[in-house]
C-alpha positions as CSV (number, residue, x, y, z in Angstrom):
1,X,21.3,-89.9,133.1
2,X,24.9,-90.1,134.1
3,X,27.9,-88.2,132.8
4,X,28.9,-90.9,130.4
5,X,25.5,-90.8,128.7
6,X,25.5,-87.0,128.5
7,X,28.9,-87.0,127.0
8,X,27.8,-89.6,124.4
9,X,24.8,-87.4,123.4
10,X,26.8,-84.2,123.1
11,X,27.9,-84.8,119.5
12,X,24.4,-85.7,118.1
13,X,22.9,-82.6,120.0
14,X,25.5,-80.3,118.4
15,X,24.8,-81.8,115.0
16,X,21.0,-81.4,115.5
17,X,21.3,-77.7,116.6
18,X,23.5,-77.1,113.5
19,X,21.0,-78.7,111.2
20,X,18.1,-76.7,112.8
21,X,20.1,-73.4,112.4
22,X,20.9,-74.3,108.8
23,X,17.3,-75.1,108.1
24,X,16.1,-71.9,109.6
25,X,18.7,-69.9,107.6
26,X,17.6,-71.7,104.4
27,X,13.9,-70.9,105.1
28,X,14.7,-67.2,105.8
29,X,16.9,-66.9,102.7
30,X,14.1,-68.6,100.6
31,X,11.5,-66.2,102.0
32,X,13.7,-63.1,101.3
33,X,14.5,-64.4,97.8
34,X,10.7,-64.9,97.2
35,X,10.0,-61.4,98.3
36,X,12.7,-60.0,96.0
37,X,11.4,-62.0,93.1
38,X,7.8,-60.8,93.8
39,X,9.1,-57.2,93.9
40,X,11.0,-57.7,90.7
41,X,7.9,-59.2,89.1
42,X,5.7,-56.3,90.2
43,X,8.3,-53.8,88.7
44,X,8.4,-55.7,85.4
45,X,4.6,-55.8,85.3
46,X,4.5,-52.1,86.0
47,X,7.0,-51.5,83.2
48,X,5.0,-53.7,80.8
49,X,1.8,-51.8,81.6
50,X,3.6,-48.5,81.0
51,X,5.0,-49.8,77.7
52,X,1.6,-51.0,76.6
53,X,0.1,-47.6,77.5
54,X,2.8,-45.8,75.5
55,X,2.1,-48.1,72.6
56,X,-1.6,-47.3,72.8
57,X,-0.9,-43.6,73.0
58,X,1.6,-43.9,70.2
59,X,-1.0,-45.6,68.1
60,X,-3.6,-42.9,68.9
61,X,-1.1,-40.2,68.0
62,X,-0.3,-42.0,64.7
63,X,-4.0,-42.1,63.8
64,X,-4.5,-38.4,64.7
65,X,-1.4,-37.4,62.7
66,X,-2.5,-39.5,59.7
67,X,-6.0,-38.0,59.9
68,X,-5.0,-34.4,60.3
69,X,-1.6,-34.1,58.7
70,X,-3.0,-32.7,55.5
71,X,-5.0,-30.0,57.3
72,X,-2.1,-29.2,59.5
73,X,0.1,-28.6,56.4
74,X,-2.5,-26.5,54.8
75,X,-2.6,-24.3,57.9
76,X,1.2,-24.0,57.7
77,X,1.1,-23.1,54.0
78,X,-1.6,-20.5,54.7
79,X,0.6,-18.8,57.2
80,X,-1.6,-19.5,60.3
81,X,0.8,-22.0,61.9
82,X,4.4,-20.8,62.3
83,X,6.1,-17.5,62.5
84,X,4.3,-14.4,61.4
85,X,4.6,-13.7,57.6
86,X,4.6,-9.9,57.4
87,X,6.0,-9.8,53.8
88,X,3.1,-12.1,52.7
89,X,0.6,-9.8,54.5
90,X,2.0,-6.8,52.7
91,X,1.9,-8.6,49.3
92,X,-1.7,-9.6,50.1
93,X,-2.6,-5.9,50.8
94,X,-1.0,-4.8,47.5
95,X,-2.9,-7.5,45.5
96,X,-6.2,-6.8,47.2
97,X,-5.8,-3.1,46.4
98,X,-5.0,-3.9,42.8
99,X,-7.9,-6.3,42.4
100,X,-10.5,-4.0,43.9
101,X,-9.1,-1.0,42.0
102,X,-8.7,1.2,45.0
103,X,-6.6,4.3,45.5
104,X,-3.8,2.8,47.5
105,X,-3.5,1.6,51.1
106,X,-1.5,3.0,54.0
107,X,-0.7,0.7,56.8
108,X,1.0,0.3,60.1
109,X,1.7,-2.9,62.1
110,X,2.2,-3.0,65.9
111,X,4.7,-5.4,67.6
112,X,3.5,-9.0,68.0
113,X,1.9,-9.9,71.3
114,X,0.0,-12.8,72.8
115,X,-3.5,-13.1,71.4
116,X,-5.9,-11.3,73.7
117,X,-8.6,-14.0,73.5
118,X,-6.4,-17.1,73.6
119,X,-8.1,-18.4,76.8
120,X,-11.5,-18.4,75.2
121,X,-10.2,-20.3,72.1
122,X,-8.3,-22.9,74.2
123,X,-5.6,-23.6,71.7
124,X,-4.1,-26.5,73.6
125,X,-0.4,-27.0,72.9
126,X,-0.1,-24.0,70.7
127,X,0.5,-20.3,71.6
128,X,-1.6,-17.9,69.8
129,X,-0.1,-14.5,68.9
130,X,-1.5,-11.4,67.3
131,X,-0.2,-8.5,65.3
132,X,-2.5,-5.5,65.0
133,X,-2.6,-3.8,61.6
134,X,-4.1,-0.3,61.0
135,X,-5.2,0.6,57.5
136,X,-6.1,3.9,55.9
137,X,-7.5,4.0,52.4
138,X,-10.0,5.8,50.2
139,X,-13.0,4.4,48.5
140,X,-15.3,5.2,45.7
141,X,-18.3,3.9,47.6
142,X,-19.1,1.8,50.7
143,X,-19.2,-1.6,48.9
144,X,-15.5,-1.2,48.0
145,X,-14.7,-1.9,51.7
146,X,-16.3,-5.4,51.6
147,X,-14.7,-6.1,48.2
148,X,-11.3,-5.2,49.6
149,X,-11.5,-7.6,52.6
150,X,-12.9,-10.4,50.4
151,X,-10.0,-10.0,48.1
152,X,-7.6,-9.9,51.1
153,X,-9.0,-13.2,52.4
154,X,-8.7,-14.7,49.0
155,X,-4.9,-14.3,49.1
156,X,-4.8,-17.1,51.7
157,X,-1.9,-15.3,53.4
158,X,-2.9,-16.0,57.0
159,X,-5.8,-15.6,59.4
160,X,-7.0,-12.2,60.4
161,X,-10.0,-10.8,62.1
162,X,-11.5,-7.4,61.3
163,X,-11.8,-5.4,64.6
164,X,-13.3,-2.1,63.5
165,X,-13.8,0.3,60.6
166,X,-14.7,4.0,60.5
167,X,-15.8,5.8,57.3
168,X,-16.4,9.4,56.5
169,X,-17.3,11.1,53.4
170,X,-14.7,13.3,51.8
171,X,-15.2,16.8,50.3
172,X,-15.3,16.7,46.6
173,X,-13.3,19.6,45.3
174,X,-13.7,19.1,41.5
175,X,-16.2,17.4,39.2
176,X,-14.0,14.4,38.5
177,X,-15.9,11.3,37.5
178,X,-13.5,8.8,39.2
179,X,-12.4,10.0,42.5
180,X,-12.6,8.8,46.2
181,X,-15.8,9.8,48.0
182,X,-15.1,8.0,51.3
183,X,-12.1,7.8,53.6
184,X,-11.8,4.7,55.7
185,X,-9.8,3.7,58.7
186,X,-9.8,0.0,59.8
187,X,-8.0,-2.1,62.3
188,X,-7.5,-5.8,61.9
189,X,-5.6,-8.4,63.8
190,X,-3.4,-11.1,62.2
191,X,-3.3,-14.3,64.2
192,X,-0.6,-16.9,64.2
193,X,-0.2,-20.2,66.1
194,X,3.2,-21.6,67.2
195,X,4.0,-24.7,69.2
196,X,4.1,-23.8,72.9
197,X,7.8,-24.6,73.7
198,X,7.4,-23.1,77.2
199,X,5.0,-25.8,78.3
200,X,6.6,-28.4,76.2
201,X,3.8,-28.5,73.7
202,X,4.4,-30.3,70.4
203,X,2.5,-29.9,67.1
């Protein structure tokens, strides 16, 4: 092939190389675009799955709330869920004393603390707290003690557990028909539940 023929083929060769480069670039761009679209599709599918999961959880929560909302409100009204209600406790003591016809009740309440047995109860997203109350009162006979605590529970002023009671007979100084024969000392624990804001719990 002489110089004249090579010169004549120079133009078509340059055009062919340019076409090949353009084709390669187009293929590379199409491949990159396809990868990007597949990545975007995967992200969208992931977002859709998350949204569907949230909707399912939301539906479950709605069912749970609908099912238990009345009981939850009852626990709030009873003083178990929420801040401690010391005034209500004292009113309950007064009414229980009146309804059991005792000789008065002396009391003392310690500062509120975390409930000692919370781990055993496993309260979930609630923090259990306790307030220890110490009582001193006088009784006509032993059954008055049971009647008093039954009357205290009947006030529906919160949840308490009776920790201990000690009784001793008192000395009778005069022949009076209606007078206390027994001195009692009891300790009970008022328990309240509040949403655990530290761990992000919600009621």
